[in-house]
Structure formats: C-alpha cells, structure tokens
N, C-alpha and C positions, 0 to 999 in steps of 0.2 A: 760589845756589839749588839742591839738590838735587832732582832731577825726573826722572819716568819716565814713558813714555806707553806704555799698552798698547793694541794697535791690531790690528783685524781688517779686512784689505782683500783681497778675494778675486776680484772679478770683473775691474776694468780698472785697479787701481792708485789710483783717485781718493782713497779715504780715506788711503792712504799718503802720498800727496803733501801733503796737509793736515798730516797728523801731523808730516811731515820739516819743513815751514815752521814749526810751534808748536815743534817741537823746537829748531830752530836759534834761536829767540828765546828759549827757555828754558834752553839748554845742557843739553838732554835728550836721554836715549836713548830710541829706538823698539823695543818687541818685541812679537811675538806672545803671546798669553796662555800658550801650551805653552813659550815661552822666558822667560818672566818669572820671576825671582826673588824669592820670596815675602820674604825677608829684605831685598832692594834695595827693594822697595815699602814695606815697613814703615819703612825708614829714610828715605825720601824724604819732603820737605817738602810736595810737591805731586805727585799722579798723575793724569794724564789717561787718560780710557778713550774709545776711538773706534771706530766701524765704519759700515760701509755699511747703509742700510736695506733690509731683506727682508721683504716682505709687512708692512709698517708696523710691523716691528719692528727692533732693533738685533740684530746676530748672535748666535746662542746661546752660540757660544764664548765671547764677550765676558762676557754676562751670567753664563754659569756661572762663569767665572773670578771674576767680582765677589762672586757669593755665596758662593764658597769662602773669600774673604778673611777673616782675623781681625778682629774688632772692633777698631776704635781710632781714635783722634782725629788724623785727617789731613785736609789740604785736597785737593779732587779737582776735576775737571772732566771733563765729558761732551762728546763732539763726535760729529756724524753727516754723512754725504753721503747724497743720495737724489736720485733722479730727479725726483720729485714734491714738491711742498711739503707741510710737517706742517701738519695742521688745527688751528687754534688751540686748540681746547678739548684736543687730546691730542697734544702733541708727541711725536715719535719718542723723545726723551731721558728723558721723565718716569719710565717705569718703572725704569730704571736710576738716576737721580737719587733715587727713593725708596727704591731697594734700598740704595744707598750710604750714604743718609742712616740708615736704619734699622741700618746696621753702624757708625755712630758717625762718619761722614765729613761734614766740612763740604764741600758742593758750592758752589765759588766762582763757578760759572756753567756756562753750555751755549752751545755754537756748533754751527751747521748751514749747510750750503750744498748748492746743487744740483750734480749730477755727472751723466755718461754713465751712462745706463741702458739696458740691452739686454734686460730682461725683456720677455716675449711680454705684449702685443701689439706693443710697441715695436720689438721685434727686426725685425718686418716692413718697417718703415720705415727701418731702419738704426740705431734707438735714438734717444733724446731726449736735449738738453742735451750735443751732441756735442764741445763746446769747452770743457767745464766738468770741473772747477774751473777758472776761468781766472784772469788775472792780478789781477782786482779781489777774486775769491773767496780767493785766497791772500794778498793783502794784508790782508783783513779777518781771516782766521785769524793772521796774525802779529801785527796789532794786539790782537786777543783775548788771543793769549799775552803779550803784553808788558805789557798791563794786568794779568794774573794776576801776572806776574812782578814787578811794581812794587807789588803788594798792593791794587791798585784792584778794585773790583767791576765787572768787565765786564757789560754789559747781556746778558741772556739772550734 
C-alpha cells in the first residue's frame, strides 16, 4: 500500500511518535505539511493527517494544508494527541474530517490519545500526562494503522 502521513508535531514530539508508529505499520513516510509533495499525496492510496491539539483544535498548518489539497477520491485518516480528552459531542478531529470529506476524501477512521501537555496552567506543575503517549497508546496506534492497512474500518 502506498501511504503517506502528514504530521505537525511542535511541542514535545508526541504526535511524531504516534505518526512514526503508524508509519511503520503502514510502510508510510511521515512528512510535515511544508515538506509534503502534492503529487505523492495524490498518488497515495491512504493519506494520514495528524497533529497535537492547540486550544481544542488541530494545528493550523495541518488544516491549511488539507484545505489547499486538490479534490479527489482518496482514503484518509485523522489522528491527534492531546493533554485533555476530547468532548464527546465535539471531537478534536471532526473539523478536519469534515474538511477532507468536503474535498472528496473517504475518511476511514480517526484516532486520538493523551500526551504530555505543558500549556499553562499545566506548566506550573510540570505538565500533565508526563509519560504519554506510552506503550499502550502506541500499541493502540499501531493496531489502528494495521486495521486501515488491512482494509478494516477501525473504531473511531
């Protein structure tokens, strides 16, 4: 399977660790939005989009990249790392999923896990989720990617 993962990981490398785990399961390449080759993304059978969560949103570099993609019929997935859990009625990934679907992508699933967060006021106590993503989180990310690779619909 030809796959590429577009990832923004700026604070602690949490999202990049998750992206790397998924990439190994998919045989994919991980790139930042600025490094992504539009032709490579267009040729990929599966494109992943992931970032940390900032003010309850995915990073604008990622969403701006997705908004600039040409419309097309490709499979995609979205993932996120965050200090706090998403609120059930409004998951962090929903706006990007809707954007991609509007561009013609079939979003095969979403994944999120907790991660180290040192945003104020958490910085005052050294951050939250200091040991995450952990082995359990990375195993879940790998299993998610393997289900995508095998054509199964992973639980979102």
